[in-house]
KEVOLO-581341 format. One record per residue (C-alpha): residue in one letter; x, y, z; residue number from 1. Coordinates in nm, 3 decimals, m for minus. Layout:
   res        xx        yy        zz     n
     A         X         Y         Z   NUM
...
//
This chain:
   res        xx        yy        zz     n
     M    13.038     9.814    12.801     1
     T    13.121     9.733    12.428     2
     K    13.120     9.985    12.144     3
     P    12.820     9.821    11.959     4
     Q    12.623     9.846    12.287     5
     G    12.709    10.210    12.343     6
     M    12.590    10.286    11.987     7
     F    12.268    10.103    12.059     8
     L    12.216    10.317    12.385     9
     L    12.262    10.653    12.222    10
     A    12.054    10.536    11.921    11
     L    11.764    10.461    12.130    12
     L    11.752    10.812    12.267    13
     L    11.745    10.992    11.920    14
     V    11.408    11.152    11.808    15
     S    11.238    11.223    11.486    16
     V    11.053    11.520    11.341    17
     S    10.727    11.554    11.158    18
     G    10.779    11.573    10.780    19
     V    11.085    11.327    10.765    20
     R    10.844    11.061    10.651    21
     A    10.473    11.047    10.685    22
     D    10.513    10.692    10.842    23
     G    10.807    10.762    11.052    24
     P    10.824    10.782    11.426    25
     E    10.663    11.087    11.585    26
     L    10.742    11.311    11.875    27
     N    10.502    11.299    12.170    28
     E    10.250    11.578    12.179    29
     H    10.411    11.726    12.485    30
     Y    10.778    11.655    12.467    31
     P    11.038    11.831    12.681    32
     R    11.300    12.060    12.540    33
     H    11.566    11.924    12.775    34
     Y    11.590    11.648    13.042    35
     T    11.846    11.579    13.312    36
     V    11.900    11.199    13.351    37
     R    11.831    11.076    13.700    38
     Q    11.945    10.775    13.894    39
     G    11.703    10.485    13.822    40
     D    11.619    10.611    13.473    41
     T    11.632    10.359    13.176    42
     L    11.687    10.450    12.818    43
     W    11.322    10.340    12.746    44
     D    11.192    10.579    13.010    45
     I    11.390    10.868    12.853    46
     S    11.314    10.787    12.491    47
     A    10.941    10.746    12.577    48
     R    10.927    11.098    12.697    49
     F    11.006    11.213    12.345    50
     L    10.886    10.943    12.108    51
     R    10.536    10.814    12.062    52
     Q    10.709    10.477    11.955    53
     P    11.051    10.456    12.135    54
     W    11.150    10.128    11.978    55
     R    11.177    10.278    11.634    56
     W    11.537    10.406    11.690    57
     P    11.690    10.222    11.382    58
     E    11.509    10.470    11.151    59
     L    11.683    10.757    11.327    60
     W    12.027    10.586    11.371    61
     R    12.138    10.629    11.011    62
     H    12.062    11.010    11.025    63
     N    12.296    11.099    11.315    64
     P    12.664    11.149    11.240    65
     Q    12.747    11.126    11.622    66
     L    12.712    10.751    11.603    67
     D    13.059    10.742    11.445    68
     S    13.186    10.835    11.801    69
     P    12.912    10.710    12.036    70
     H    12.879    10.840    12.398    71
     L    12.711    10.664    12.689    72
     I    12.438    10.847    12.894    73
     Y    12.494    10.870    13.274    74
     P    12.287    11.007    13.571    75
     G    12.342    11.380    13.586    76
     D    12.388    11.431    13.204    77
     E    12.160    11.702    13.067    78
     L    12.002    11.614    12.733    79
     V    11.883    11.881    12.497    80
     L    11.646    11.862    12.197    81
     Q    11.807    12.029    11.903    82
     W    11.713    12.069    11.533    83
     I    11.989    12.013    11.278    84
     D    11.901    12.038    10.907    85
     G    11.532    12.046    11.010    86
     R    11.562    11.732    11.200    87
     P    11.547    11.706    11.593    88
     R    11.826    11.528    11.784    89
     L    11.878    11.460    12.139    90
     M    12.233    11.573    12.250    91
     K    12.426    11.596    12.567    92
     R    12.464    11.961    12.663    93
     R    12.813    12.098    12.578    94
     E    12.989    12.358    12.771    95
     R    13.125    12.514    12.448    96
     E    13.135    12.384    12.102    97
     G    13.338    12.081    12.051    98
     V    13.401    12.021    12.437    99
     V    13.183    11.773    12.623   100
     R    13.132    11.838    13.000   101
     L    13.322    11.588    13.192   102
     V    13.168    11.433    13.508   103
     P    13.350    11.176    13.739   104
     R    13.213    10.843    13.674   105
     M    13.363    10.649    13.970   106
     R    13.021    10.538    14.110   107
     A    12.775    10.622    13.842   108
     A    12.678    10.336    13.602   109
     A    12.568    10.408    13.237   110
     V    12.191    10.415    13.209   111
     P    12.067    10.063    13.097   112
     T    11.819    10.011    12.812   113
     V    11.554     9.864    13.044   114
     S    11.542     9.769    13.410   115
     L    11.804     9.487    13.405   116
     S    11.795     9.473    13.786   117
     T    11.443     9.359    13.774   118
     I    11.513     9.107    13.513   119
     V    11.801     8.966    13.697   120
     S    11.613     8.947    14.024   121
     F    11.317     8.766    13.853   122
     T    11.547     8.514    13.673   123
     D    11.748     8.438    13.982   124
     G    11.439     8.344    14.170   125
     Y    11.194     8.187    13.917   126
     R    11.178     7.946    13.632   127
     L    10.933     7.785    13.416   128
     L    10.912     7.403    13.364   129
     D    10.694     7.172    13.165   130
     K    10.554     6.853    13.284   131
     A    10.834     6.648    13.147   132
     E    11.095     6.860    13.326   133
     L    10.911     6.849    13.636   134
     A    10.883     6.468    13.614   135
     A    11.256     6.441    13.556   136
     A    11.379     6.675    13.824   137
     A    11.571     6.545    14.125   138
     Y    11.411     6.625    14.468   139
     L    11.479     6.621    14.839   140
     V    11.357     6.324    15.029   141
     G    11.475     6.409    15.379   142
     D    11.763     6.394    15.621   143
     G    11.910     6.129    15.865   144
     E    11.707     6.285    16.155   145
     G    11.370     6.239    16.003   146
     R    11.302     6.612    15.986   147
     R    11.056     6.750    15.731   148
     L    11.211     7.098    15.730   149
     L    11.578     7.147    15.636   150
     I    11.800     7.458    15.697   151
     K    12.130     7.595    15.593   152
     G    12.432     7.404    15.713   153
     E    12.254     7.064    15.737   154
     E    12.308     6.763    15.511   155
     A    12.017     6.580    15.355   156
     Y    11.939     6.327    15.079   157
     A    11.802     6.379    14.732   158
     R    11.641     6.136    14.481   159
     G    11.806     6.148    14.146   160
     R    12.149     6.136    13.997   161
     L    12.356     6.455    14.088   162
     V    12.711     6.558    13.983   163
     P    12.936     6.558    14.283   164
     G    13.054     6.901    14.363   165
     G    12.772     7.050    14.154   166
     L    12.578     7.356    14.264   167
     Y    12.196     7.319    14.259   168
     G    11.900     7.551    14.316   169
     V    11.625     7.415    14.533   170
     Y    11.288     7.508    14.384   171
     R    10.927     7.485    14.499   172
     E    10.636     7.432    14.271   173
     Q    10.400     7.734    14.243   174
     G    10.122     7.556    14.035   175
     P    10.008     7.607    13.687   176
     L    10.037     7.965    13.536   177
     L     9.667     7.992    13.500   178
     P     9.384     7.758    13.611   179
     G     9.230     7.611    13.292   180
     A     9.504     7.754    13.066   181
     R     9.587     7.547    12.766   182
     R     9.957     7.544    12.843   183
     D    10.114     7.302    13.085   184
     E    10.412     7.517    13.207   185
     Q    10.437     7.567    13.570   186
     R    10.632     7.820    13.787   187
     V    10.885     7.708    14.035   188
     A    11.046     7.949    14.292   189
     L    11.390     7.934    14.432   190
     V    11.412     7.868    14.811   191
     G    11.786     7.809    14.835   192
     T    12.096     7.634    14.718   193
     L    12.288     7.320    14.788   194
     V    12.590     7.130    14.675   195
     A    12.597     6.761    14.587   196
     R    12.839     6.573    14.811   197
     E    12.824     6.206    14.672   198
     Q    12.604     5.956    14.501   199
     V    12.552     5.707    14.771   200
     R    12.313     5.490    14.572   201
     D    12.203     5.463    14.212   202
     T    11.926     5.726    14.240   203
     L    12.011     5.857    14.604   204
     A    12.267     6.148    14.664   205
     R    12.397     6.315    14.978   206
     V    12.365     6.698    14.962   207
     A    12.478     6.990    15.186   208
     I    12.244     7.300    15.206   209
     T    12.457     7.606    15.142   210
     S    12.196     7.893    15.132   211
     Q    11.825     7.940    15.187   212
     R    11.550     8.205    15.132   213
     Q    11.306     7.983    15.300   214
     E    11.307     7.649    15.494   215
     M    11.337     7.364    15.254   216
     R    11.089     7.080    15.252   217
     Q    11.058     6.725    15.146   218
     G    10.972     6.711    14.777   219
     D    11.144     7.044    14.682   220
     L    11.294     7.018    14.338   221
     L    11.670     7.038    14.250   222
     L    11.777     7.193    13.924   223
     P    12.133     7.274    13.813   224
     L    12.190     7.644    13.840   225
     A    12.401     7.647    13.526   226
     A    12.092     7.535    13.332   227
     D    11.921     7.863    13.401   228
     G    12.056     8.020    13.089   229
     T    12.201     8.346    13.029   230
     L    12.038     8.685    12.963   231
     A    12.100     8.935    12.694   232
     A    12.332     9.236    12.815   233
     F    12.096     9.467    12.634   234
     Y    11.782     9.417    12.408   235
     F    11.657     9.535    12.071   236
     P    11.294     9.618    12.141   237
     R    11.057     9.565    11.845   238
     P    10.685     9.470    11.797   239
     G    10.650     9.107    11.848   240
     P    10.445     8.860    11.608   241
     E    10.066     8.870    11.652   242
     L     9.946     8.606    11.893   243
     A     9.606     8.439    11.851   244
     D     9.417     8.493    12.171   245
     G     9.737     8.639    12.331   246
     E     9.688     8.734    12.690   247
     V     9.863     8.783    13.028   248
     I     9.833     8.428    13.200   249
     A    10.007     8.505    13.543   250
     M    10.200     8.746    13.745   251
     G    10.569     8.685    13.759   252
     R    10.556     8.695    14.142   253
     E    10.309     8.638    14.423   254
     G    10.008     8.852    14.395   255
     S     9.712     8.922    14.157   256
     V     9.845     9.263    14.000   257
     A    10.164     9.417    13.867   258
     G    10.281     9.756    13.755   259
     R    10.569     9.913    13.596   260
     N    10.892     9.718    13.626   261
     G    10.697     9.419    13.729   262
     V    10.700     9.087    13.544   263
     V    10.418     8.892    13.385   264
     F    10.381     8.578    13.182   265
     I    10.208     8.565    12.847   266
     N    10.077     8.255    12.657   267
     G    10.314     8.280    12.368   268
     G    10.667     8.144    12.337   269
     E    10.916     7.983    12.110   270
     A    10.666     7.770    11.934   271
     E    10.469     8.086    11.850   272
     G    10.770     8.275    11.705   273
     V    10.817     8.495    12.025   274
     R    11.180     8.622    12.075   275
     P    11.350     8.826    12.363   276
     G    11.298     9.202    12.290   277
     D    10.949     9.152    12.143   278
     L    10.700     9.426    12.253   279
     Y    10.332     9.392    12.324   280
     G    10.057     9.616    12.444   281
     V     9.838     9.511    12.733   282
     L     9.468     9.593    12.714   283
     K     9.231     9.638    13.000   284
     P     8.888     9.466    12.896   285
     G     8.604     9.700    12.875   286
     P     8.314     9.666    13.133   287
     G     8.002     9.487    13.032   288
     I     7.674     9.673    13.005   289
     Y     7.307     9.597    12.963   290
     D     7.156     9.874    12.763   291
     Y     6.800     9.993    12.707   292
     D     6.652     9.707    12.501   293
     A     6.412     9.428    12.539   294
     S     6.674     9.177    12.658   295
     A     6.785     9.418    12.932   296
     L     6.415     9.465    13.046   297
     G     6.448     9.832    12.989   298
     Q     6.735     9.889    13.241   299
     L     7.068    10.036    13.191   300
     R     7.319     9.873    13.410   301
     Y     7.688     9.781    13.434   302
     A     7.715     9.391    13.425   303
     D     7.900     9.372    13.766   304
     S     7.602     9.559    13.925   305
     A     7.323     9.393    13.743   306
     S     7.072     9.170    13.925   307
     R     7.073     8.814    13.871   308
     Y     6.748     8.813    13.689   309
     L     6.889     9.074    13.445   310
     R     7.214     8.877    13.384   311
     N     6.987     8.574    13.306   312
     T     6.838     8.762    13.001   313
     G     7.154     8.718    12.821   314
     P     7.524     8.818    12.796   315
     A     7.626     9.182    12.846   316
     E     7.775     9.402    12.555   317
     L     8.139     9.460    12.627   318
     L     8.276     9.811    12.577   319
     P     8.610     9.839    12.395   320
     A     8.934     9.730    12.568   321
     E     9.178    10.012    12.636   322
     P     9.564    10.009    12.637   323
     V     9.706    10.041    12.972   324
     A    10.064     9.914    12.941   325
     R    10.350     9.793    12.724   326
     I    10.560     9.492    12.790   327
     M    10.893     9.354    12.657   328
     V    10.972     8.990    12.646   329
     F    11.296     8.891    12.801   330
     R    11.291     8.508    12.855   331
     V    11.123     8.263    12.622   332
     Y    10.993     7.914    12.696   333
     R    10.824     7.658    12.468   334
     H    10.474     7.798    12.501   335
     A    10.493     8.084    12.738   336
     S    10.730     8.387    12.796   337
     A    10.835     8.632    13.093   338
     A    10.796     8.994    13.007   339
     L    10.894     9.312    13.178   340
     I    10.626     9.597    13.210   341
     L    10.804     9.894    13.059   342
     D    10.540    10.153    13.120   343
     S    10.188    10.148    13.242   344
     K     9.896    10.374    13.352   345
     A     9.712    10.102    13.533   346
     L     9.775     9.777    13.724   347
     I     9.783     9.466    13.506   348
     R     9.578     9.151    13.588   349
     S     9.560     8.804    13.453   350
     R     9.327     8.750    13.148   351
     Y     9.413     9.099    13.010   352
     P     9.459     9.061    12.638   353
     L     9.758     9.145    12.437   354
     G     9.783     9.363    12.119   355
     P    10.041     9.580    11.928   356
     P    10.249     9.803    12.148   357
     G    10.086    10.106    11.999   358
     D    10.178    10.466    12.104   359
     G    10.226    10.401    12.455   360
     A    10.063    10.385    12.797   361
     R    10.224    10.686    12.965   362
//
């Protein structure tokens, strides 16, 4: 891990104090005095225990002289909140002044900023393609035996021009991100890999299947694995640009809901100024109600339990939306982005609107 990265990891953990600046980051109402780092923790998790706005670490960075000699945080380290010159700082506990307790690090890895394992798992298995990319992609046409399902160790043929010796991912279309959405990106899921053997005709190549997650089918798409792009080793979380009608448009994986450390897609991407590291809050829409008035026929009902006759009197009044989660963008496409759920107090569903990251959802 590089020195700049180590500086970032420590800086993200520092906390502020009321009275530094009226508009500065604030401590949570019930913050701990000390905390022992556990396996599976992320720096976001730890900082969110202390800060109402854990992404505001740069305002604290310049106040801490320890950053001249940064240290990494590992599972087992005990962090203690101390006040120096009237300002709180989060330090590793020392056995005595000037001596840092040493712990063997043979198997322990430094605490990551966010759940990188979730991000890697997602990006290894899923991609987002627009209509032009879908139309241009090579695809499996079958094998010499006339079988529709293909498995590891078999040779087959693909329509398109492939690079002999090149490694390709085999992807299956998952459909549009959200029925009726304005964007045309579609998810594709990795089902296996293959190697291009030779180009036997102008647009027909022989391939060998090298691995599989599922049986491959005629029509599955082939995409160069090298084209997947790279991920940042660490992120600088900060509030993202405001998105007009921003909302969650799909879950990252199969299913209708997602929680902490899950992945979702949002309807804002490169064209809307979204960048990796951008933060958003996710809001749960308030329920609809029919109140005591003429249009509601003198009844008080939630919209989902109202009679058809009552619903025909007009639209229900929506109660305010409530923040339920914070997400961080980690991969940006043209008009959509994939985001990691950093913390949540309720499951997220499609069509939940986006807002500022706010004071958290813990």
